[in-house]
Backbone as JSON, one array per atom type, in Angstrom:
{
  "sequence": "MAERIKLHPETPHVKRLFEIADKVKDGAVLLFPTDSQYALGCDYKNKKGIERIREIRQLGKGDHLTILCDSLSGIAKFAHISDYNFKLIKRLIPGPYTFILPATKEVPKLLVHPKKKTVGIRVPDYPICEGLVREVGNPMLAITAKKPEMDDNALEKFDREPFLRKFDKQVDVTIDNQQELPSQETTILDMTDDNTKIVRRGLGIERVEEVFERQREPLEKQS",
  "N": [[-25.51, -10.97, -14.89], [-22.63, -12.7, -13.96], [-19.51, -12.67, -15.7], [-17.79, -15.57, -16.55], [-14.54, -16.65, -16.06], [-11.99, -18.88, -16.72], [-9.05, -19.86, -15.09], [-5.77, -21.19, -14.83], [-4.59, -22.42, -11.75], [-1.86, -22.33, -11.02], [-0.37, -21.48, -13.21], [-1.54, -18.99, -14.45], [-3.0, -17.59, -17.4], [-1.38, -14.94, -18.91], [-2.44, -13.03, -20.68], [-5.18, -13.25, -20.21], [-5.27, -12.46, -17.54], [-4.52, -9.82, -17.89], [-6.74, -8.86, -19.28], [-8.73, -9.16, -17.32], [-7.73, -7.43, -15.41], [-8.07, -4.97, -16.7], [-10.84, -4.79, -16.58], [-11.16, -4.56, -13.83], [-9.95, -2.08, -13.4], [-11.85, -0.56, -14.65], [-13.85, -0.61, -12.84], [-14.96, -3.05, -12.03], [-16.32, -5.64, -9.91], [-15.0, -8.5, -8.43], [-15.17, -12.1, -8.08], [-12.95, -14.26, -6.8], [-10.29, -16.77, -6.61], [-8.03, -17.44, -3.86], [-5.03, -17.98, -1.87], [-6.23, -19.02, 0.28], [-9.49, -19.02, 0.94], [-12.15, -18.4, -1.51], [-12.51, -15.0, -2.62], [-14.12, -11.77, -2.48], [-13.57, -8.95, -4.47], [-12.04, -5.77, -5.5], [-10.6, -2.86, -7.11], [-8.65, -1.03, -4.79], [-9.28, 1.63, -4.52], [-11.78, 1.95, -5.48], [-14.68, 3.21, -4.78], [-17.45, 2.71, -5.2], [-17.35, 0.0, -5.78], [-16.39, -1.01, -3.35], [-18.53, -0.41, -1.67], [-20.47, -2.04, -2.84], [-19.43, -4.57, -2.25], [-19.49, -4.51, 0.53], [-22.24, -4.5, 0.82], [-22.97, -6.99, -0.28], [-21.81, -8.69, 1.6], [-23.04, -7.71, 3.81], [-21.84, -5.99, 5.76], [-20.8, -4.32, 8.77], [-19.68, -1.04, 9.9], [-17.55, -1.53, 11.53], [-16.31, -3.79, 10.61], [-13.46, -5.31, 9.3], [-11.99, -4.71, 6.13], [-9.77, -6.04, 3.66], [-6.58, -5.23, 2.31], [-4.95, -6.29, -0.55], [-1.61, -6.75, -1.16], [1.52, -6.81, -3.01], [3.99, -7.08, -1.94], [6.41, -6.48, 0.73], [7.11, -3.81, 0.79], [4.83, -2.72, -0.23], [3.05, -3.16, 1.87], [4.18, -1.46, 3.78], [3.53, 1.01, 2.76], [0.86, 1.35, 3.36], [0.56, 0.87, 6.06], [1.62, 1.42, 9.44], [4.49, 0.04, 10.68], [6.15, -1.58, 13.24], [9.62, -2.23, 14.11], [9.86, -4.76, 15.22], [7.51, -6.12, 14.38], [7.86, -5.86, 11.66], [9.95, -7.64, 11.14], [8.68, -10.03, 11.79], [6.6, -10.15, 9.86], [8.09, -10.2, 7.53], [9.14, -12.75, 7.61], [6.92, -14.27, 7.2], [5.53, -13.68, 4.85], [5.28, -14.32, 1.26], [1.95, -15.52, 2.02], [-0.82, -17.29, 3.7], [-1.96, -15.18, 5.44], [-3.48, -12.62, 7.39], [-2.82, -9.4, 8.32], [-3.46, -7.19, 10.93], [-3.05, -3.86, 11.17], [-1.87, -0.54, 12.22], [-3.26, 2.04, 10.32], [-1.98, 4.02, 7.59], [-2.13, 7.36, 6.14], [-2.5, 6.85, 3.52], [-4.41, 4.96, 3.14], [-7.68, 4.53, 1.99], [-10.54, 6.07, 3.53], [-12.81, 4.47, 3.69], [-11.79, 1.96, 4.12], [-10.6, 1.93, 6.54], [-10.7, 1.04, 9.96], [-13.17, 2.56, 11.88], [-12.91, 3.26, 14.61], [-10.58, 2.06, 15.69], [-8.67, 2.76, 13.85], [-7.29, 1.1, 12.1], [-6.11, -1.28, 9.6], [-6.65, -4.13, 7.5], [-4.25, -6.26, 6.02], [-2.85, -8.18, 3.35], [-0.48, -10.43, 1.81], [-0.76, -12.54, -0.52], [0.16, -15.95, -1.28], [-0.14, -16.86, -4.1], [-0.45, -17.42, -7.47], [-2.55, -16.34, -9.13], [-3.61, -14.2, -7.63], [-1.27, -12.68, -7.27], [-0.7, -12.05, -9.93], [-2.98, -10.53, -10.62], [-2.8, -8.23, -8.94], [-0.4, -7.22, -9.88], [-0.98, -6.68, -12.63], [-3.17, -4.95, -12.45], [-1.94, -2.83, -11.27], [-2.34, -1.55, -8.95], [-2.9, -2.03, -5.43], [-5.38, -4.42, -4.33], [-8.67, -4.52, -2.95], [-9.98, -6.95, -0.73], [-12.09, -9.54, 0.56], [-13.21, -12.4, 2.36], [-15.35, -14.47, 0.48], [-18.59, -14.68, 1.22], [-22.04, -15.28, 2.02], [-24.56, -13.63, 3.98], [-26.09, -15.62, 5.23], [-24.42, -17.75, 5.43], [-22.49, -19.84, 7.5], [-19.38, -20.15, 9.42], [-18.38, -22.56, 8.56], [-19.37, -22.94, 6.08], [-18.35, -23.42, 3.48], [-17.62, -26.04, 3.47], [-19.89, -27.34, 2.92], [-20.52, -26.94, 0.32], [-20.22, -27.67, -3.19], [-17.95, -26.61, -5.78], [-19.2, -25.39, -8.09], [-22.04, -24.81, -7.42], [-21.51, -23.0, -5.36], [-20.09, -20.86, -6.62], [-22.08, -19.98, -8.34], [-23.86, -18.75, -6.63], [-23.09, -16.14, -6.42], [-23.45, -15.01, -8.85], [-25.22, -12.95, -9.7], [-24.33, -10.76, -8.41], [-21.69, -10.03, -8.71], [-19.27, -8.9, -11.16], [-17.33, -10.31, -12.56], [-16.3, -13.67, -12.42], [-13.65, -15.58, -11.39], [-12.59, -18.72, -12.12], [-10.87, -21.32, -10.77], [-11.11, -23.97, -11.16], [-10.84, -25.9, -9.18], [-11.32, -27.83, -6.14], [-13.25, -26.39, -3.47], [-11.47, -24.63, -1.01], [-11.59, -25.04, 2.53], [-10.57, -23.74, 4.74], [-9.8, -20.63, 6.4], [-7.74, -17.62, 6.38], [-5.01, -17.14, 8.71], [-5.31, -14.75, 11.22], [-3.53, -11.97, 12.39], [-3.12, -9.7, 14.97], [-1.43, -6.82, 14.87], [-1.23, -4.33, 16.07], [0.35, -3.36, 18.02], [3.53, -4.18, 19.58], [2.92, -6.42, 20.96], [2.02, -8.86, 19.58], [-0.92, -10.55, 18.57], [-2.73, -13.6, 18.08], [-5.56, -13.58, 16.33], [-7.28, -15.15, 14.86], [-7.02, -18.57, 14.28], [-5.87, -20.16, 11.52], [-5.12, -21.2, 8.21], [-1.67, -22.0, 7.85], [-0.93, -21.69, 10.52], [0.92, -23.17, 11.98], [3.36, -22.33, 10.97], [3.35, -19.68, 11.85], [3.55, -20.02, 14.65], [6.06, -21.16, 14.78], [7.67, -19.07, 13.78], [7.15, -17.11, 15.71], [8.42, -18.29, 17.9], [11.1, -18.3, 17.08], [11.52, -15.56, 16.89], [11.32, -14.79, 19.48], [13.52, -15.87, 20.77], [16.01, -14.29, 20.37], [15.26, -12.03, 21.87], [14.97, -13.05, 24.43], [17.59, -13.74, 24.99], [18.76, -11.25, 25.22], [17.64, -10.22, 27.52]],
  "CA": [[-24.87, -12.28, -14.77], [-21.18, -12.56, -13.97], [-18.71, -13.32, -16.74], [-16.97, -16.63, -15.97], [-13.22, -16.78, -16.7], [-11.23, -19.97, -16.13], [-7.6, -19.65, -15.05], [-4.99, -22.24, -14.17], [-4.19, -21.89, -10.44], [-0.42, -22.15, -10.87], [0.18, -20.74, -14.36], [-2.64, -18.27, -15.1], [-2.66, -17.0, -18.69], [-1.09, -13.52, -18.71], [-3.38, -12.22, -21.46], [-6.46, -13.25, -19.51], [-5.08, -11.61, -16.36], [-4.51, -8.44, -18.38], [-8.14, -8.53, -19.6], [-9.45, -9.0, -16.05], [-7.21, -6.2, -14.79], [-8.75, -3.85, -17.36], [-12.2, -4.73, -16.03], [-11.03, -4.05, -12.46], [-9.69, -0.64, -13.53], [-13.11, 0.06, -15.07], [-14.8, -0.63, -11.73], [-15.57, -4.37, -11.81], [-16.19, -6.4, -8.66], [-14.63, -9.87, -8.78], [-15.14, -13.26, -7.2], [-11.71, -14.89, -7.27], [-9.63, -17.66, -5.66], [-6.8, -16.99, -3.23], [-4.33, -19.1, -1.25], [-7.13, -19.6, 1.29], [-10.8, -19.2, 0.34], [-12.53, -17.42, -2.53], [-12.68, -13.65, -2.1], [-14.75, -10.7, -3.26], [-12.55, -7.91, -4.55], [-12.06, -4.69, -6.48], [-9.51, -1.9, -6.89], [-8.81, -0.51, -3.43], [-9.78, 3.01, -4.58], [-13.1, 1.9, -6.11], [-15.66, 3.43, -3.71], [-18.69, 2.0, -5.51], [-17.06, -1.42, -5.64], [-16.29, -1.29, -1.92], [-19.9, -0.4, -1.13], [-21.15, -3.25, -3.33], [-18.91, -5.71, -1.5], [-20.06, -4.38, 1.88], [-23.65, -4.87, 0.74], [-23.03, -8.45, -0.47], [-21.47, -9.32, 2.88], [-23.81, -7.04, 4.87], [-20.84, -5.67, 6.77], [-20.92, -3.1, 9.54], [-18.52, -0.16, 9.78], [-16.45, -2.06, 12.32], [-15.74, -5.0, 9.99], [-12.27, -5.01, 8.5], [-11.74, -5.14, 4.76], [-8.34, -6.32, 3.54], [-5.87, -4.78, 1.11], [-3.98, -7.25, -1.08], [-0.39, -6.15, -1.68], [2.39, -7.8, -3.64], [5.33, -7.06, -1.35], [6.56, -5.83, 2.02], [7.1, -2.36, 0.57], [3.42, -2.37, -0.39], [2.47, -3.1, 3.21], [4.72, -0.28, 4.45], [2.84, 2.2, 2.24], [-0.48, 1.46, 3.92], [0.51, 0.57, 7.49], [2.77, 1.71, 10.3], [5.0, -1.26, 11.13], [7.3, -1.51, 14.14], [10.74, -3.08, 13.7], [9.57, -6.12, 15.66], [6.51, -6.71, 13.49], [8.45, -5.91, 10.32], [10.7, -8.9, 11.05], [7.71, -11.13, 11.77], [5.92, -10.17, 8.56], [9.08, -10.59, 6.51], [9.3, -14.2, 7.68], [5.65, -14.95, 6.92], [4.97, -13.43, 3.51], [3.84, -14.41, 1.01], [1.3, -16.65, 2.69], [-2.24, -17.13, 4.04], [-2.03, -14.42, 6.68], [-4.03, -11.27, 7.39], [-2.2, -8.6, 9.37], [-4.19, -5.99, 11.34], [-1.99, -2.88, 11.46], [-2.29, 0.86, 12.2], [-3.33, 2.52, 8.94], [-1.41, 5.31, 7.21], [-3.07, 8.24, 5.44], [-2.67, 6.34, 2.15], [-5.55, 4.03, 3.11], [-8.98, 5.2, 1.87], [-11.31, 6.05, 4.77], [-13.75, 3.35, 3.67], [-11.11, 0.72, 4.49], [-10.01, 2.1, 7.87], [-11.62, 0.82, 11.07], [-13.5, 3.91, 12.34], [-12.46, 3.54, 15.98], [-9.21, 1.6, 15.94], [-7.8, 3.35, 12.82], [-6.45, 0.01, 11.61], [-6.46, -1.84, 8.3], [-6.19, -5.49, 7.28], [-3.38, -6.34, 4.85], [-2.4, -9.52, 2.99], [0.37, -10.69, 0.64], [-1.06, -13.95, -0.78], [1.1, -16.8, -2.01], [-1.02, -17.47, -5.09], [-0.16, -16.76, -8.74], [-3.66, -15.54, -9.67], [-3.64, -12.95, -6.87], [-0.06, -11.93, -7.59], [-0.86, -11.54, -11.28], [-4.0, -9.49, -10.63], [-2.25, -7.01, -8.34], [0.62, -6.72, -10.8], [-1.57, -6.14, -13.86], [-4.01, -3.79, -12.1], [-1.04, -1.72, -10.97], [-2.76, -1.04, -7.65], [-3.39, -3.07, -4.53], [-6.81, -4.71, -4.44], [-9.42, -4.81, -1.74], [-10.51, -8.31, -0.75], [-12.66, -10.11, 1.79], [-13.72, -13.75, 2.1], [-16.66, -14.5, -0.19], [-19.64, -15.35, 1.98], [-23.34, -14.63, 2.12], [-24.93, -13.49, 5.4], [-26.67, -16.85, 5.78], [-23.38, -18.79, 5.49], [-21.7, -19.84, 8.72], [-17.93, -20.26, 9.2], [-18.06, -23.84, 7.91], [-20.28, -23.03, 4.93], [-17.73, -23.94, 2.27], [-17.55, -27.5, 3.55], [-21.19, -27.85, 2.48], [-20.73, -26.59, -1.08], [-19.31, -27.96, -4.3], [-17.49, -25.34, -6.36], [-20.15, -24.77, -9.02], [-23.16, -24.15, -6.72], [-21.0, -21.86, -4.59], [-19.81, -19.74, -7.52], [-23.36, -19.48, -8.88], [-24.55, -17.93, -5.63], [-22.68, -14.74, -6.55], [-23.56, -14.64, -10.26], [-25.97, -11.71, -9.93], [-23.81, -9.68, -7.56], [-20.35, -9.63, -9.13], [-19.14, -8.71, -12.61], [-16.45, -11.35, -13.1], [-15.92, -14.78, -11.55], [-12.47, -16.34, -11.83], [-12.77, -20.12, -11.74], [-9.61, -22.06, -10.86], [-11.5, -25.35, -11.45], [-10.4, -26.77, -8.1], [-12.25, -27.95, -5.02], [-13.25, -25.23, -2.58], [-10.76, -24.78, 0.26], [-12.51, -24.75, 3.63], [-9.92, -22.98, 5.81], [-9.53, -19.22, 6.18], [-6.4, -17.17, 6.75], [-4.7, -16.83, 10.1], [-5.32, -13.3, 11.42], [-2.63, -11.51, 13.43], [-3.28, -8.31, 15.39], [-0.11, -6.22, 15.04], [-1.39, -2.92, 16.38], [1.52, -3.02, 18.83], [4.51, -5.28, 19.54], [2.34, -7.6, 21.62], [1.25, -9.47, 18.49], [-1.88, -11.54, 19.04], [-3.41, -14.42, 17.08], [-7.0, -13.33, 16.41], [-7.94, -16.34, 14.3], [-6.1, -19.63, 13.88], [-6.3, -20.71, 10.25], [-4.03, -21.75, 7.4], [-0.32, -21.53, 8.15], [-0.74, -21.37, 11.94], [2.15, -23.82, 12.46], [4.45, -21.45, 10.58], [3.29, -18.53, 12.75], [4.07, -20.42, 15.95], [7.5, -21.37, 14.59], [8.28, -17.75, 13.65], [7.06, -16.49, 17.04], [9.45, -18.89, 18.75], [12.4, -17.79, 16.62], [11.61, -14.13, 17.18], [11.42, -14.64, 20.92], [14.83, -16.31, 21.24], [16.97, -13.19, 20.53], [14.8, -11.14, 22.93], [15.26, -13.7, 25.71], [19.04, -13.69, 25.2], [19.13, -9.88, 25.6], [17.09, -9.87, 28.84]],
  "C": [[-23.36, -12.13, -14.9], [-20.55, -13.28, -15.16], [-17.8, -14.34, -16.06], [-15.67, -16.76, -16.76], [-12.44, -17.87, -15.97], [-9.73, -19.68, -16.22], [-6.93, -20.82, -14.34], [-4.47, -21.68, -12.85], [-2.7, -21.6, -10.29], [0.21, -21.35, -12.0], [-0.95, -20.02, -15.09], [-2.17, -17.56, -16.37], [-2.54, -15.48, -18.54], [-2.08, -12.63, -19.46], [-4.73, -12.13, -20.78], [-6.39, -12.39, -18.24], [-5.13, -10.13, -16.75], [-5.94, -7.98, -18.67], [-8.95, -8.3, -18.32], [-9.02, -7.72, -15.36], [-7.87, -4.97, -15.39], [-10.17, -3.68, -16.81], [-12.18, -4.17, -14.6], [-10.8, -2.54, -12.49], [-10.95, 0.12, -13.93], [-14.2, -0.03, -14.0], [-15.43, -1.97, -11.4], [-15.34, -4.88, -10.39], [-16.0, -7.86, -9.04], [-14.97, -10.86, -7.67], [-13.94, -14.07, -7.67], [-11.07, -15.76, -6.19], [-8.37, -17.03, -5.09], [-6.08, -18.21, -2.67], [-5.09, -19.64, -0.04], [-8.48, -19.82, 0.61], [-11.03, -18.21, -0.81], [-12.78, -16.07, -1.87], [-13.51, -12.8, -3.04], [-13.75, -9.57, -3.29], [-12.78, -6.87, -5.62], [-10.81, -3.85, -6.27], [-9.73, -1.22, -5.54], [-9.31, 0.93, -3.39], [-11.21, 3.09, -5.15], [-14.21, 2.0, -5.05], [-16.96, 2.67, -3.96], [-18.51, 0.49, -5.35], [-17.01, -1.84, -4.17], [-17.68, -1.36, -1.29], [-20.68, -1.63, -1.59], [-20.72, -4.47, -2.53], [-19.45, -5.68, -0.07], [-21.53, -4.83, 1.9], [-23.81, -6.38, 0.57], [-22.81, -9.17, 0.86], [-22.31, -8.8, 4.04], [-22.91, -6.72, 6.06], [-21.19, -4.38, 7.5], [-19.65, -2.26, 9.38], [-17.31, -0.69, 10.54], [-15.82, -3.32, 11.76], [-14.58, -4.63, 9.09], [-12.41, -5.53, 7.07], [-10.23, -5.24, 4.61], [-7.78, -5.78, 2.23], [-4.88, -5.86, 0.71], [-2.81, -6.5, -1.67], [0.48, -7.24, -2.3], [3.77, -7.87, -3.0], [5.3, -6.39, 0.02], [6.54, -4.31, 1.88], [5.67, -1.87, 0.37], [2.73, -2.25, 0.95], [2.9, -1.81, 3.89], [4.05, 1.01, 3.98], [1.52, 2.43, 2.97], [-0.55, 1.26, 5.44], [1.79, 1.01, 8.19], [3.22, 0.38, 10.9], [6.2, -1.04, 12.04], [8.41, -2.43, 13.63], [10.47, -4.55, 14.04], [8.6, -6.8, 14.69], [6.99, -6.79, 12.04], [9.18, -7.24, 10.12], [9.76, -10.11, 11.0], [7.07, -11.27, 10.4], [6.86, -10.66, 7.47], [9.25, -12.1, 6.46], [8.05, -14.97, 7.25], [5.12, -14.75, 5.5], [5.9, -13.95, 2.42], [3.24, -15.62, 1.71], [-0.12, -16.32, 3.1], [-2.47, -16.41, 5.36], [-2.65, -13.05, 6.45], [-3.46, -10.53, 8.58], [-3.07, -7.38, 9.67], [-3.16, -5.0, 11.85], [-2.56, -1.47, 11.52], [-2.2, 1.41, 10.78], [-2.6, 3.85, 8.75], [-2.48, 6.13, 6.49], [-3.3, 7.8, 4.0], [-3.9, 5.42, 2.02], [-6.85, 4.83, 2.99], [-9.8, 5.03, 3.15], [-12.27, 4.87, 4.85], [-13.13, 2.03, 4.14], [-10.51, 0.77, 5.89], [-11.07, 1.84, 8.94], [-11.9, 2.16, 11.74], [-13.01, 4.26, 13.74], [-10.99, 3.21, 16.19], [-8.2, 2.21, 14.98], [-6.8, 2.31, 12.29], [-6.94, -0.46, 10.25], [-5.94, -3.28, 8.23], [-5.38, -5.56, 5.99], [-2.91, -7.78, 4.63], [-1.4, -9.46, 1.84], [0.21, -12.17, 0.33], [0.06, -14.66, -1.54], [0.3, -17.57, -3.06], [-0.87, -16.73, -6.41], [-1.29, -15.91, -9.31], [-3.73, -14.19, -8.96], [-2.44, -12.07, -7.21], [-0.18, -11.28, -8.96], [-1.87, -10.42, -11.36], [-3.45, -8.17, -10.1], [-1.22, -6.38, -9.27], [0.0, -6.04, -12.01], [-2.49, -4.94, -13.59], [-3.13, -2.58, -11.83], [-1.36, -1.03, -9.67], [-3.01, -2.22, -6.74], [-4.89, -3.27, -4.74], [-7.42, -4.89, -3.06], [-9.93, -6.24, -1.85], [-11.1, -8.67, 0.6], [-13.23, -11.47, 1.42], [-15.13, -13.7, 1.53], [-17.63, -15.35, 0.61], [-20.93, -14.59, 1.81], [-23.7, -14.57, 3.6], [-25.43, -14.79, 6.03], [-25.64, -17.97, 5.92], [-22.63, -18.71, 6.82], [-20.23, -20.07, 8.38], [-17.54, -21.54, 8.47], [-18.85, -24.04, 6.62], [-19.63, -23.71, 3.73], [-17.6, -25.45, 2.29], [-18.83, -28.13, 3.01], [-21.43, -27.64, 0.99], [-19.74, -27.28, -2.01], [-19.0, -26.63, -4.96], [-18.58, -24.65, -7.19], [-21.34, -24.11, -8.33], [-22.71, -22.92, -5.93], [-20.77, -20.65, -5.49], [-21.1, -19.13, -8.07], [-24.09, -18.57, -7.91], [-24.22, -16.44, -5.76], [-22.87, -14.19, -7.96], [-24.23, -13.29, -10.51], [-25.41, -10.52, -9.16], [-22.4, -9.23, -7.91], [-20.31, -9.52, -10.65], [-18.34, -9.81, -13.28], [-16.19, -12.4, -12.03], [-14.73, -15.49, -12.16], [-12.58, -17.75, -11.25], [-11.44, -20.85, -11.9], [-9.83, -23.56, -11.05], [-10.97, -26.35, -10.43], [-11.46, -26.85, -7.02], [-12.15, -26.72, -4.13], [-12.42, -25.5, -1.33], [-11.68, -24.37, 1.4], [-11.9, -23.88, 4.72], [-9.68, -21.53, 5.41], [-8.1, -18.88, 6.57], [-6.25, -17.14, 8.27], [-4.65, -15.3, 10.22], [-4.44, -12.94, 12.61], [-2.87, -10.03, 13.71], [-1.9, -7.75, 15.71], [-0.21, -4.72, 15.31], [-0.32, -2.42, 17.35], [2.46, -4.22, 18.79], [4.04, -6.53, 20.29], [1.41, -8.29, 20.62], [0.36, -10.6, 18.99], [-2.46, -12.32, 17.86], [-4.91, -14.24, 17.28], [-7.79, -14.53, 15.91], [-6.88, -17.33, 13.85], [-6.64, -20.26, 12.6], [-5.14, -21.35, 9.52], [-2.69, -21.17, 7.85], [-0.04, -21.24, 9.61], [0.55, -21.99, 12.49], [3.36, -22.94, 12.15], [4.5, -20.22, 11.5], [3.92, -18.88, 14.09], [5.58, -20.62, 15.89], [8.23, -20.02, 14.53], [8.25, -17.01, 14.98], [8.18, -16.99, 17.93], [10.83, -18.37, 18.37], [12.6, -16.33, 16.99], [11.85, -13.89, 18.67], [12.83, -14.94, 21.42], [15.83, -15.17, 21.39], [16.58, -12.25, 21.67], [15.14, -11.73, 24.3], [16.75, -13.65, 26.02], [19.48, -12.31, 25.68], [18.69, -9.55, 27.02], [17.9, -10.51, 29.98]]
}
């Protein structure tokens, strides 16, 4: 049965974050809130934790898992970023965006797409996530918390408590922000080359379109 820990969404208690971080370092798998939906997560080097999360989600080898970083320099450690995409990302983070990028050798093989050699990366705009990554001292792996039987609109059908209980026997710690479940997912951007594509339109899509337009203007002036 998962240990339930309540944290304030905007001002999470530092001591409690420290305690959770210790559990993550010891191999715990978490259910925790983000700036989009709840996520399943663990230390990005935790092989057993990664396999547990894959099993909960029943993921195939071609399904991306996401690394949560706390900064642009963190992204640069795990992904090859062109100058063009660097500028785009800089304008978007922190925020509810998942970037698909070519992986560096720093990314564990379990997190790299076997054919495309890419990795998903996020820098959330959410104090609980920021605090966890800071206290763990490592990036964290994360993926939207869903069960195989849940469709894309599943969270609209759940209240918070029944949803959290569904994972009680599969995770070690549940962080409860005591808020209603958000129904929208992140916006996903494919940045494997400079022809950046919107893979999924989600939270923050208006900001993406605005940044795309700004980025395009200097290029049009040069041509």
